[in-house]
N, C-alpha and C positions, 0 to 999 in steps of 0.2 A: 608511512604517514597517512596515505589515503584510507587504509583500513581503519586507523584510529579516527579519522575524520568521519567515516561512515558510521562508526559506533557512536561517536559524539553526536552526530546529526540525528541518528535514530532516537537516542535518549532525549535529545533536546526537542525533537518532534513530539514525543509523548509527554514530556514535561510541559510543553506549550499547550497541548490539548487538555491534559489533566488539570493544569493550572487554570486554563480558561474556563473549564467546567466547574472547578472548585470556586473560582471567583464568581461565576454566574449563579450557582446554586447554594453554596455554603456561605459566601460572603455577601450574597445578594447585590453584586456589583456587575450587572450585565455588560456595561460598556467596557470595563476592564477585562471581563471574560472574552468579549469580542476581539479586543486588541490582542490578547494572548493567543486566541484561536487563529488570528490572521498571521501570526508568526510561523505557523506550520509550513505554508508554502515558501515563506522567506528562507527558512532553514534549508529547503530543497535547493533553492537558488544559490545559497552559500556553498552547498556541497558541489554543485555544478561548477561554480567559479573555482573552487579549490582543485577540482580535477583538471580544469583547463589551465590553471596557473602551474600546476605540477608538470603537466605534459608540455606546455609551451616553454617552460623553464628548462627543458632538456630531459625530463624524466622519461623512462621507458614504461609503456603501459603494461600492467600486470592484471591478474584476475581481480585485484582490488578495484581497478578502474571500471572493469566490466560490471562488477557487482554494484558499483555506484550508479552506473547507467540503469541497471535493472531496478535498483531502489528508487531512483527518481521516477521511472516510468510507472511503477506500482503506486508510488505515493501520489503522483498526479492523477492517475486514473481512479484509484480507490480512495483517495484522501477524503473527499466529501462524504463517502459512504462510511468510512471509519469514524469520522467525527460524528456523523448522525447516529451510528451505533453506540458510541460512547456516550453521547448526549442522552439518548433514550434510557440507557442503563443508569446514568447519573441522575436523571430526572426522576426515574422510578425509585431509586434508592434514597435520594436526599431531598426530593421536592414533592413527594406524594403523587408522582405521575403514574400512569398506567404501566403495568408490566409489559415489557417488550413481547410482541407476538412471536410464538414459535410456529414457524410454517411447516406444513406437511402437505402431502398430495400435490395437486396441480399448482397451488401457489408456490410451493418449494421448488418444483420443477421450473416454473417461470423465473424464479429468482436465479436458479442455476444458469439459465440461458441468458439472463441479463448479466450475470457474472462473466459469461463467455464474451459478451460484447465489451465489458470493462477490461477483461484480460487482453482482448484484441487491441484495445486502445493502449493498454500498458505496454504491450509488445511493440506496437508502432512507435510509441514515444521512446522506449528503450532503444529500439533499432535506429531511430532517427538520431538519438543522442550518441550512440556508438558511431554511426556514420559521420556525424558532424565532428566528433573527436578525431576520427581517422582522416577526414579531409583537412581539418584545421592543422593537425600535426604534420601531415603530408610527408611521413617517413614510414615506409612499409615495415622496416625492421623494428622501429620503436612502437608500432601499433599492432604487431603480429598477434599478440595475445588476445586482442579484442575480437578477432574474426570468429573464434570459437563460440563467442556469446550469441551469435546469430542462431546457431544450432540450439543452444540452451533456450533461447526465446521460443523457438519452434516447439521444443519439448514442453515448456511451460504451457503454451497454448493448447497443445495436444492433450495434456493431462486434464486441463479444465474442460475442454470440449468433450472428452470421454466421460468425465464426471457428469456433465449435463445429459449426455446420451444415456448413461446408466440410470439416472433418476427419471428420464422420460420413459424408459422401458420398465423400471421397477420403482414406482413413486414411493417417496418416503411416507411411511405409515405413522399415524399419531401414536404417541407413547401410551401404553396401557395404563389405565388407572388401577391402582392397587385396591383390591376388594378388602373389606374389613376382616374377612377370614384369612386373608393372606398375610396380614400384619401379625 
């Protein structure tokens, strides 16, 4: 049931974002767009409630519950950034806004390090969610599957950290423009 809830919440998250942007730029209804965009964090809260209800109702934690905690952490930490990214692309495509900037060199490296901070926040939120679930259920046998997710969170952070280190050492180069003779 929780896996289905995660999938439904993920789809609903993006429907709320795309619906909000469509209302804002295609329908020219910014207030409706704002209301739909506000639904995105509400959807995360609903997922958290579903996980709590499932486990407090006697359910045994599985990888689905751990995945829900990671989803919530990433959604909270990166949510504003994801909405801003989608907004910039929507504005460019449908409202004559400027093309989103493609970062290279030092600006891209700086973005990678900001991502490390966001990933750290996502890991902390996910770990806190897992810890809260474990404490709330207060049954080691029913929450045993959640302990492995702390290691997974460490791996997620390590990968993002190494990504930033790699672009610090080898900065991203701008794409080469095709010369007329290459066409």
